[in-house]
C-alpha positions as CSV (number, residue, x, y, z in Angstrom):
1,M,-0.1,-0.1,0.1
2,N,1.7,3.7,-1.2
3,F,1.6,6.8,0.6
4,I,-1.7,7.8,-1.9
5,E,-3.4,4.5,-0.8
6,R,-2.6,5.3,3.0
7,L,-3.6,8.8,2.9
8,D,-7.2,7.8,1.2
9,I,-7.7,5.2,4.0
10,T,-6.9,8.0,6.9
11,M,-9.1,11.0,5.6
12,K,-12.0,8.1,5.2
13,K,-11.6,6.2,8.4
14,R,-9.5,9.2,11.0
15,P,-10.9,12.8,9.3
16,W,-9.6,14.6,12.6
17,L,-5.7,13.2,11.8
18,A,-5.9,14.1,8.1
19,S,-7.2,17.1,9.2
20,L,-4.4,17.9,11.5
21,I,-1.8,17.3,8.5
22,L,-4.2,19.7,6.2
23,A,-4.2,22.4,8.9
24,A,-0.6,22.2,9.5
25,I,0.1,22.7,5.5
26,A,-2.1,25.2,4.9
27,I,-0.7,27.8,8.2
28,Y,3.0,26.2,7.0
29,P,4.0,29.9,5.8
30,Q,3.2,31.2,9.4
31,L,5.3,27.9,10.7
32,V,8.4,28.7,8.6
33,S,8.5,33.0,9.2
34,I,8.8,32.6,13.0
35,V,11.8,34.2,12.6
36,M,10.5,37.5,11.2
37,E,7.4,37.2,12.9
38,W,9.2,37.3,15.9
39,K,11.3,40.3,15.3
40,M,8.1,42.2,13.9
41,Y,6.0,41.2,17.2
42,S,9.1,41.8,19.2
43,E,9.6,45.8,17.8
44,Y,5.7,46.2,18.4
45,G,5.9,45.3,21.7
46,K,4.4,42.2,22.1
47,P,6.7,39.4,20.8
48,F,4.6,36.4,22.8
49,Q,1.3,37.2,20.2
50,Y,3.1,35.4,17.9
51,F,2.6,32.2,20.3
52,A,-1.7,33.3,20.6
53,I,-2.2,34.1,17.0
54,T,-0.5,30.9,15.5
55,P,-2.8,28.2,17.4
56,V,-5.8,30.1,16.5
57,R,-5.0,30.2,12.9
58,F,-3.8,26.1,13.5
59,L,-7.7,25.5,15.2
60,L,-9.7,27.4,12.6
61,F,-7.9,25.4,9.2
62,F,-8.1,22.1,11.8
63,A,-12.0,22.9,11.9
64,A,-12.1,24.0,8.5
65,A,-10.1,20.7,7.0
66,L,-12.6,18.6,9.5
67,A,-15.8,20.2,8.2
68,C,-14.6,19.6,4.6
69,L,-13.9,16.1,4.9
70,L,-17.0,15.2,6.5
71,V,-19.0,16.9,4.2
72,N,-17.1,15.2,1.1
73,F,-17.2,11.9,2.6
74,R,-20.7,11.7,4.5
75,T,-23.3,14.2,3.2
76,L,-22.0,14.7,-0.8
77,K,-24.2,11.9,-2.3
78,T,-22.1,12.5,-5.7
79,K,-18.8,12.7,-5.7
80,S,-17.9,15.3,-8.4
81,L,-15.1,17.6,-8.4
82,W,-17.4,20.2,-9.0
83,N,-19.1,20.0,-5.7
84,Y,-16.1,19.0,-3.9
85,A,-14.7,22.8,-5.0
86,K,-18.0,24.5,-4.5
87,W,-18.6,23.2,-0.7
88,D,-15.1,23.4,0.0
89,F,-14.6,26.7,-1.0
90,L,-17.5,28.0,1.2
91,I,-16.0,26.4,4.0
92,C,-12.5,27.7,3.5
93,L,-14.2,31.0,3.3
94,A,-15.7,31.3,6.2
95,V,-11.8,30.9,7.7
96,I,-11.2,34.7,7.0
97,P,-14.4,36.6,9.1
98,L,-13.5,33.8,11.6
99,F,-10.7,34.6,12.0
100,Y,-11.1,38.5,11.9
101,I,-13.6,38.5,14.3
102,L,-11.2,36.3,17.1
103,V,-8.4,38.4,16.6
104,K,-10.5,41.7,17.5
105,G,-11.9,39.8,20.2
106,L,-9.1,38.6,21.6
107,K,-7.4,42.1,20.9
108,L,-4.7,40.5,19.1
109,H,-2.3,42.3,16.1
110,V,-1.7,41.0,13.1
111,F,1.0,41.6,10.4
112,Q,0.2,40.7,7.1
113,F,-3.5,39.9,7.2
114,S,-3.5,39.0,3.6
115,M,-1.7,35.9,4.3
116,I,-4.7,34.2,5.6
117,Y,-6.1,34.6,2.1
118,F,-3.3,32.5,0.8
119,E,-3.2,30.0,3.3
120,A,-7.6,29.2,2.6
121,L,-7.0,28.9,-0.7
122,M,-3.9,26.7,0.0
123,L,-6.4,24.4,2.1
124,W,-9.1,24.7,-0.4
125,I,-6.9,23.5,-2.9
126,F,-5.6,20.3,-1.0
127,V,-8.5,19.5,-0.1
128,V,-10.4,19.4,-2.8
129,G,-7.7,17.2,-4.6
130,L,-7.6,15.0,-2.1
131,S,-11.0,14.7,-2.1
132,Y,-11.3,14.0,-5.9
133,M,-8.6,11.5,-5.9
134,D,-10.3,9.4,-3.2
135,T,-13.1,9.5,-6.1
136,L,-10.4,8.2,-8.8
137,L,-8.9,5.9,-6.8
138,E,-12.7,4.5,-5.3
139,S,-13.7,4.5,-9.7
140,Q,-10.1,2.4,-10.1
141,R,-11.2,0.1,-7.5
142,K,-14.7,-0.7,-8.5
143,T,-13.0,-1.2,-11.9
144,E,-10.5,-4.0,-10.9
145,K,-13.1,-5.5,-8.8
146,E,-15.2,-5.8,-12.1
147,N,-12.6,-6.9,-14.1
148,E,-11.6,-9.5,-11.3
149,Q,-15.4,-10.9,-11.0
150,L,-15.6,-10.8,-15.2
151,Q,-12.6,-12.9,-15.0
152,M,-13.9,-15.3,-12.3
153,E,-17.5,-15.4,-14.1
154,S,-15.3,-16.6,-17.5
155,M,-13.4,-19.0,-15.5
156,K,-16.6,-20.6,-14.4
157,S,-17.8,-20.6,-17.5
158,R,-14.6,-22.3,-19.3
159,Y,-14.5,-24.9,-16.4
160,A,-17.9,-25.6,-17.2
161,A,-17.8,-26.0,-20.5
162,L,-14.6,-27.9,-20.0
163,L,-16.6,-30.8,-17.7
164,N,-19.3,-31.2,-19.9
165,Q,-16.6,-31.6,-23.1
166,I,-14.8,-34.2,-21.0
167,N,-17.3,-35.5,-18.9
168,P,-19.5,-37.5,-21.9
169,H,-15.8,-38.4,-23.3
170,F,-14.4,-39.8,-20.8
171,F,-17.8,-41.8,-20.1
172,F,-18.2,-43.3,-23.4
173,N,-14.0,-44.5,-23.6
174,S,-14.7,-45.8,-19.7
175,L,-17.5,-47.8,-21.0
176,N,-15.5,-49.1,-23.6
177,G,-12.9,-50.1,-21.1
178,L,-15.8,-51.7,-18.7
179,S,-17.2,-54.0,-21.4
180,S,-13.7,-55.5,-22.2
181,L,-12.9,-56.1,-18.4
182,V,-16.7,-57.8,-18.7
183,R,-15.4,-60.2,-21.4
184,K,-12.4,-61.0,-19.9
185,K,-14.5,-62.1,-17.1
186,D,-11.9,-60.4,-14.7
187,E,-13.9,-59.8,-11.3
188,N,-11.8,-58.1,-9.1
189,A,-10.0,-55.8,-12.1
190,T,-13.6,-54.9,-13.0
191,L,-14.4,-53.9,-9.6
192,Q,-11.7,-51.8,-8.8
193,Y,-12.3,-50.1,-12.5
194,I,-15.8,-49.2,-11.4
195,E,-14.7,-47.9,-8.3
196,D,-11.7,-45.7,-10.2
197,I,-14.4,-44.6,-12.0
198,S,-17.0,-43.8,-9.7
199,D,-14.3,-42.0,-7.7
200,I,-13.2,-39.8,-10.9
201,F,-16.6,-38.5,-11.8
202,R,-17.1,-37.7,-7.5
203,Y,-14.1,-35.5,-7.7
204,T,-14.6,-33.7,-11.2
205,L,-18.5,-33.0,-9.5
206,Q,-18.3,-32.3,-5.8
207,N,-15.8,-29.2,-6.2
208,E,-15.7,-25.6,-7.5
209,P,-14.2,-24.1,-10.4
210,L,-11.8,-21.7,-8.1
211,D,-11.1,-24.2,-5.1
212,L,-7.4,-25.0,-4.3
213,V,-7.1,-28.6,-3.1
214,P,-4.4,-30.6,-1.0
215,M,-1.5,-31.4,-3.8
216,E,-1.9,-35.1,-2.5
217,S,-5.7,-35.3,-3.5
218,E,-4.9,-34.2,-7.3
219,V,-2.0,-36.6,-7.1
220,D,-4.5,-39.6,-6.1
221,F,-7.0,-38.5,-8.9
222,A,-4.1,-38.4,-11.4
223,K,-3.2,-42.2,-10.1
224,Q,-7.2,-43.1,-10.7
225,Y,-7.4,-41.7,-14.0
226,V,-4.0,-43.1,-15.1
227,N,-5.6,-46.7,-14.0
228,V,-8.7,-46.4,-16.2
229,L,-6.3,-45.5,-19.3
230,K,-4.4,-48.5,-18.7
231,T,-7.2,-50.3,-19.0
232,R,-8.4,-48.5,-22.0
233,Y,-4.9,-48.9,-23.5
234,A,-4.3,-52.6,-22.5
235,H,-1.4,-51.5,-20.5
236,K,0.1,-50.0,-23.5
237,L,0.7,-47.0,-21.0
238,T,2.5,-46.7,-17.5
239,C,3.3,-43.8,-15.1
240,T,5.5,-43.3,-12.3
241,V,5.0,-41.0,-9.4
242,D,7.4,-39.5,-7.4
243,V,6.0,-37.0,-5.3
244,K,7.8,-36.0,-2.0
245,G,7.0,-34.3,1.0
246,D,3.2,-34.6,2.9
247,S,2.9,-30.8,3.6
248,A,-0.9,-30.1,4.4
249,E,0.3,-26.3,2.7
250,D,0.8,-27.6,-0.7
251,R,-2.1,-26.6,-3.0
252,L,-3.4,-26.8,-6.6
253,P,-6.3,-25.6,-8.5
254,V,-9.0,-28.5,-8.4
255,L,-8.9,-30.7,-11.3
256,T,-4.9,-29.4,-12.9
257,M,-3.8,-33.2,-13.7
258,L,-7.5,-33.4,-16.1
259,P,-6.6,-31.6,-18.9
260,L,-2.8,-32.7,-18.9
261,L,-3.7,-36.6,-18.8
262,E,-6.5,-35.6,-21.0
263,N,-4.0,-34.1,-23.3
264,I,-1.7,-36.5,-23.5
265,T,-4.3,-39.2,-24.8
266,T,-5.8,-36.6,-27.5
267,H,-2.4,-35.5,-29.0
268,N,-0.4,-38.8,-28.9
269,I,-0.5,-42.4,-30.5
270,I,-0.3,-45.1,-27.9
271,D,0.0,-48.6,-29.0
272,S,2.4,-51.4,-29.2
273,E,5.0,-49.6,-31.5
274,H,4.5,-45.9,-29.2
275,P,3.9,-47.2,-25.5
276,M,3.2,-44.3,-23.6
277,E,5.6,-43.3,-20.2
278,I,4.3,-40.6,-18.1
279,S,5.8,-39.0,-14.8
280,I,4.4,-36.7,-12.2
281,R,7.0,-35.5,-9.6
282,T,8.1,-32.4,-7.2
283,T,11.0,-30.6,-8.2
284,E,12.9,-28.8,-5.5
285,D,12.2,-25.6,-7.2
286,G,8.4,-25.7,-5.7
287,F,7.1,-27.4,-8.9
288,L,4.7,-30.5,-9.9
289,E,6.1,-31.7,-12.7
290,V,3.7,-33.5,-15.5
291,S,5.9,-35.3,-18.4
292,N,5.1,-37.6,-21.3
293,L,6.9,-39.1,-24.3
294,S,5.9,-37.2,-27.3
295,Y,4.0,-39.6,-30.2
296,P,2.3,-36.9,-32.0
297,K,-0.3,-37.9,-33.7
298,P,-0.5,-37.2,-37.9
299,N,-4.0,-35.6,-37.7
300,P,-4.3,-34.2,-34.4
301,P,-7.4,-32.8,-33.0
302,K,-7.6,-28.9,-33.7
303,T,-8.0,-27.9,-30.0
304,G,-6.0,-24.7,-30.0
305,G,-4.3,-25.4,-26.6
306,T,-7.5,-24.5,-24.8
307,G,-7.0,-26.6,-21.7
308,L,-3.8,-25.7,-21.0
309,K,-4.7,-21.7,-21.6
310,N,-7.4,-22.1,-19.2
311,L,-5.4,-24.1,-16.4
312,S,-3.0,-21.3,-16.9
313,S,-5.5,-18.6,-15.9
314,R,-6.7,-20.2,-13.0
315,F,-3.4,-20.6,-11.9
316,Q,-2.8,-16.9,-12.3
317,I,-6.1,-15.7,-11.0
318,L,-5.6,-18.0,-7.9
319,S,-1.8,-17.2,-7.0
320,G,-0.8,-15.2,-9.6
321,K,1.8,-17.8,-10.9
322,E,2.4,-19.2,-14.3
323,I,2.7,-22.3,-15.7
324,E,5.5,-23.8,-17.3
325,I,5.9,-25.7,-20.6
326,K,8.8,-27.4,-22.3
327,D,8.5,-29.6,-25.6
328,D,11.9,-31.1,-26.9
329,G,10.1,-33.0,-29.6
330,H,11.2,-36.1,-27.6
331,T,9.2,-35.2,-24.1
332,F,6.5,-32.9,-23.4
333,T,6.6,-31.2,-19.8
334,V,4.6,-29.0,-18.1
335,R,5.7,-27.2,-14.7
336,L,3.0,-26.8,-12.0
337,P,3.9,-24.1,-9.4
338,I,2.6,-25.9,-6.3
339,I,0.6,-22.8,-4.1
340,K,1.1,-22.5,-0.6
341,E,-2.2,-22.3,1.5
């Protein structure tokens, strides 16, 4: 938070403190001319009048600044430069006759009475400028909040579209794998396969698109998903998992692994001549690295990289971090920054 933002908060929450600062700025010429003023009052025979007049000026400008801030932030309904300038001018202008009345009533002598006009003008400029600055900052914050809300709504829509696209596709492919197991009459493998599919669907449906989940949950989901893929591809696909640490603070956006695993099967040939190897591991620099051998299909579907773009956007919104993608022609790697809760 910079100085301007702190001052803006102070003006709203502690207007009396901001008024003290503004009053000091307004009578700054009076404060810096203390030597000259003391000399003039000494020659006049009343040197201590300086110490009586200065507090009077300060208190008047403090009251004026406080009145301006209270009017600007608690009374005015329309926050415009004209409204601030109009009402603040009347309040600052009132300082001049009040100062004259107090000086006469206390029987004080004032050298350079015209300085009060300059000081009132200075206070008016500062209080109008700072109040209008608050309006601009408020507008900026509102715009940023609306943009963030639009980003989140867009992310939710894309997340829903992703699920709508993947669930039917995955469901029909899973049924094909299930039918092959039924034909083989492998009861244990069939039951395990059904359990894995159930857990996968439950996991995809029970979380919100902007949830952060334990990294362990995403890794377990990946293992179940790979088990289903192994059955679909008749064990022409293998996966090694080397995830170190069990910190409860390590988080990933929910369903981070889904588009990565889907991309592997979508864009690559997987058969006896092209056995797929997948690696999931943590790195010392705080990344979860998902890599696979690259066997590009001759005519891959035109997805435009939507899955990775959506994933990158989600990481950016939830953590401010970017995913890293490496492709050397032999191995395709995606590095995911592990988020600390």
